[in-house]
Wavefront OBJ file of the C-alpha trace (Angstrom):
o trace
v -0.068 -0.121 0.060
v 1.462 3.239 -1.104
v 0.767 6.954 -0.456
v 1.232 7.921 -4.102
v 0.719 5.000 -6.546
v 2.636 6.669 -9.513
v 5.598 7.530 -7.403
v 5.694 4.111 -5.997
v 5.538 2.604 -9.510
v 8.403 4.959 -10.569
v 10.595 3.896 -7.621
v 10.102 0.160 -8.056
v 10.345 0.267 -11.835
v 13.844 1.985 -11.491
v 14.966 -0.024 -8.629
v 13.814 -3.498 -9.612
v 12.875 -3.132 -13.241
v 9.137 -3.687 -12.651
v 6.576 -2.848 -15.070
v 2.792 -2.494 -14.178
v -0.658 -3.350 -15.451
v -4.096 -2.297 -14.239
v -6.484 -4.663 -12.432
v -10.303 -5.002 -12.169
v -10.232 -3.152 -8.841
v -10.190 0.141 -10.366
v -7.518 2.983 -10.829
v -6.067 2.687 -7.508
v -4.562 -0.762 -7.738
v -2.119 -2.386 -10.087
v -0.134 -5.437 -10.521
v 3.820 -5.291 -10.647
v 5.229 -7.551 -13.284
v 8.877 -8.970 -13.420
v 9.805 -10.217 -16.963
v 6.205 -10.218 -17.673
v 5.085 -12.238 -14.741
v 2.906 -11.024 -11.907
v 5.278 -10.534 -8.673
v 3.128 -8.200 -6.356
v 0.350 -5.966 -5.901
v -0.024 -2.227 -5.467
v -2.648 -0.327 -3.945
v -3.274 3.530 -3.097
v -3.702 4.251 0.726
v -6.709 6.431 1.284
v -5.732 9.973 2.199
v -7.914 9.831 5.409
v -5.836 6.713 6.631
v -2.701 7.619 8.857
v -1.326 4.041 8.062
v 2.120 3.195 7.387
v 3.538 2.399 3.904
v 4.188 -1.389 4.010
v 4.355 -4.604 2.199
v 1.474 -6.811 3.412
v 1.011 -10.509 2.636
v -2.637 -11.817 1.822
v -3.268 -15.431 2.773
v -5.984 -17.244 0.656
v -8.835 -18.549 2.689
v -12.072 -20.605 1.643
v -14.236 -18.465 3.753
v -13.357 -14.883 4.635
v -16.183 -14.436 7.338
v -15.025 -17.604 9.011
v -11.337 -16.712 9.042
v -12.168 -13.336 10.280
v -14.141 -14.708 13.153
v -11.106 -17.013 13.882
v -8.942 -13.846 14.158
v -11.251 -12.117 16.628
v -11.808 -15.338 18.627
v -8.110 -15.389 19.411
v -7.720 -11.925 20.654
v -6.419 -10.346 17.360
v -7.712 -7.681 15.358
v -9.765 -7.097 12.246
v -8.919 -3.409 10.963
v -10.919 -3.685 7.695
v -13.484 -5.989 6.104
v -14.280 -8.466 4.801
v -14.869 -6.065 1.769
v -16.455 -7.318 -1.410
v -14.497 -6.631 -4.491
v -14.924 -7.551 -8.192
v -12.707 -10.765 -7.936
v -13.158 -11.621 -4.167
v -13.344 -10.459 -0.731
v -10.476 -8.698 1.322
v -9.706 -8.451 5.095
v -6.963 -6.623 6.706
v -5.980 -7.808 10.213
v -3.333 -7.730 12.972
v -2.050 -10.732 14.889
v -1.860 -10.619 18.853
v 1.565 -8.883 18.396
v 0.553 -6.439 16.112
v 1.875 -7.874 12.789
v -0.420 -6.803 9.913
v -1.796 -9.256 7.475
v -4.625 -9.842 4.981
v -7.045 -12.540 4.223
v -8.299 -13.146 0.719
v -11.286 -15.090 -0.469
v -11.655 -15.294 -4.332
v -9.625 -15.567 -7.579
v -5.868 -15.842 -7.712
v -3.065 -15.929 -10.245
v -2.682 -19.443 -11.567
v 0.615 -21.017 -10.279
v 1.612 -18.009 -8.264
v 3.228 -18.675 -5.107
v 5.953 -17.531 -2.523
v 9.243 -19.272 -3.475
v 8.537 -20.286 -6.726
v 7.802 -18.727 -10.119
v 7.489 -15.140 -10.288
v 6.261 -14.770 -6.602
v 8.402 -13.246 -3.754
v 11.408 -15.370 -3.051
v 10.682 -15.407 0.832
v 8.007 -14.398 3.297
v 9.078 -14.254 6.990
v 7.182 -13.239 10.214
v 9.600 -11.485 12.464
v 8.134 -11.901 16.041
v 8.820 -12.237 19.515
v 7.430 -15.872 19.960
v 7.404 -17.971 16.911
v 5.693 -20.854 18.423
v 2.807 -18.578 19.729
v 2.617 -17.096 16.405
v 2.562 -20.629 14.562
v -0.345 -21.549 16.830
v -2.390 -18.344 16.071
v -1.861 -18.566 12.241
v -2.137 -22.300 12.206
v -5.732 -22.032 13.924
v -6.712 -19.006 11.698
v -5.507 -20.356 8.398
v -5.834 -24.063 9.249
v -2.082 -24.762 8.492
v -1.103 -28.403 9.070
v -4.736 -29.524 9.509
v -6.926 -32.004 7.445
v -8.342 -28.960 5.794
v -4.946 -28.036 4.223
v -3.562 -31.519 3.586
v -0.816 -30.011 1.374
v 0.373 -27.794 4.210
v 3.151 -28.818 6.574
v 4.398 -27.022 9.539
v 7.788 -27.891 11.129
v 10.328 -26.536 13.413
v 13.924 -26.245 11.795
v 16.758 -23.952 12.356
v 15.426 -22.008 15.194
v 12.155 -21.122 13.400
v 8.937 -22.383 12.352
v 8.517 -23.229 8.729
v 5.233 -23.644 6.654
v 5.452 -25.631 3.558
v 3.299 -26.885 0.630
v 4.934 -30.226 0.655
v 7.565 -29.459 -1.904
v 9.136 -25.959 -0.536
v 8.869 -23.391 2.177
v 6.383 -20.691 1.648
v 6.600 -18.938 5.033
v 8.859 -18.773 7.941
v 8.171 -17.594 11.575
v 11.289 -16.240 13.203
v 11.252 -15.426 17.067
v 13.475 -13.662 19.534
v 13.849 -11.152 22.179
v 10.847 -12.295 24.141
v 11.161 -10.089 27.066
v 12.463 -6.988 25.484
v 10.555 -3.694 25.205
v 8.928 -2.968 21.977
v 11.153 -1.218 19.389
v 9.674 0.641 16.428
v 12.351 -0.516 14.277
v 12.109 -4.304 14.866
v 8.326 -4.385 15.939
v 6.653 -7.870 14.860
v 5.955 -7.742 11.120
v 5.773 -9.625 8.100
v 8.793 -9.312 5.807
v 8.928 -9.969 2.124
v 12.047 -10.676 -0.096
v 11.979 -10.113 -3.985
v 14.420 -11.671 -6.413
v 16.719 -9.584 -8.608
v 19.321 -10.691 -11.117
v 21.985 -8.540 -9.441
v 21.730 -7.198 -5.997
v 24.431 -4.476 -6.076
v 22.929 -2.927 -9.249
v 19.504 -2.976 -7.637
v 20.774 -1.270 -4.454
v 22.411 1.542 -6.560
v 19.326 1.812 -8.531
v 17.091 2.066 -5.366
v 19.282 4.492 -3.771
v 19.511 6.884 -6.841
v 15.550 6.495 -7.111
v 15.263 7.926 -3.373
v 15.302 4.712 -1.420
v 17.548 4.009 1.684
v 19.583 1.170 2.655
v 18.858 -0.653 5.837
v 21.243 -3.436 5.355
v 24.011 -3.228 2.630
v 24.653 -6.204 0.299
v 26.248 -9.196 2.074
v 26.394 -12.851 1.499
v 23.069 -14.508 2.041
v 22.463 -17.116 4.887
v 23.861 -20.325 3.765
v 20.479 -22.032 4.204
v 18.858 -19.543 1.880
v 21.716 -19.895 -0.843
v 21.177 -23.572 -0.740
v 17.451 -23.387 -1.015
v 17.071 -20.511 -3.514
v 20.324 -20.426 -5.266
v 20.872 -16.864 -4.400
v 24.185 -15.801 -3.016
v 23.753 -12.175 -1.924
v 20.980 -9.968 -0.327
v 20.225 -6.362 0.850
v 17.428 -4.742 2.751
v 16.064 -1.417 1.721
v 13.223 1.028 2.355
v 11.510 2.815 -0.507
v 11.161 6.737 -0.397
v 7.957 6.247 2.017
v 9.427 3.945 4.268
v 8.218 0.336 2.887
v 10.636 -2.062 4.184
v 11.776 -5.076 1.761
v 14.663 -7.315 1.050
v 16.245 -8.106 -2.233
v 17.999 -11.288 -2.896
v 19.830 -12.608 -6.037
v 23.319 -12.772 -7.490
l 1 2 3 4 5 6 7 8 9 10 11 12 13 14 15 16 17 18 19 20 21 22 23 24 25 26 27 28 29 30 31 32 33 34 35 36 37 38 39 40 41 42 43 44 45 46 47 48 49 50 51 52 53 54 55 56 57 58 59 60 61 62 63 64 65 66 67 68 69 70 71 72 73 74 75 76 77 78 79 80 81 82 83 84 85 86 87 88 89 90 91 92 93 94 95 96 97 98 99 100 101 102 103 104 105 106 107 108 109 110 111 112 113 114 115 116 117 118 119 120 121 122 123 124 125 126 127 128 129 130 131 132 133 134 135 136 137 138 139 140 141 142 143 144 145 146 147 148 149 150 151 152 153 154 155 156 157 158 159 160 161 162 163 164 165 166 167 168 169 170 171 172 173 174 175 176 177 178 179 180 181 182 183 184 185 186 187 188 189 190 191 192 193 194 195 196 197 198 199 200 201 202 203 204 205 206 207 208 209 210 211 212 213 214 215 216 217 218 219 220 221 222 223 224 225 226 227 228 229 230 231 232 233 234 235 236 237 238 239 240 241 242 243 244 245 246 247 248
């Protein structure tokens, strides 16, 4: 969600080489394309909302009302929705620790998934208690249940990993359980996008008005082995949206 949709398109077009196409949701929404394939969605924040610019994951559910009820039953927050849209129903929520996420009931892009194809390379929840978070999301999204037979949840390398039977689609990472909240490391979902050359993308992002949070460095060996990527960097777009790029 961006404050100025055209400005956001300009930044990500220059930094990551994305192009954009309109959607059936109206002029305030578009789809970002990498090499012609859908990689992310963009929406314009309503001027009346004092919300932060951020990348937000939306999880597919069978019934938005049921999923929203599960969120509320577990002490979390429904901020918006479920809202009816031309191709489905959307809900914006926050988990018990404040990490924002979305629910989507409706049409999706065929074959699009985190960790494969043109989808984001990696999706991580950075929170204080990964186990508590795994229980919450598992109950809301029926991860690892008979309703999601293709979904598996496991603990590995000090984090909870959610997979579809062939690859990891999300990781929940904990730490600092008793530390005071810090606005720079508050619980949040964090997304990583693929680029051909990390160093070139960082230079382009900086030239386009972005800022560098973590300079290009060698990727975690596990990430390198799984994704075939050797380097990564963390950036903020001009409006403060945080994201990581990963690649060669």
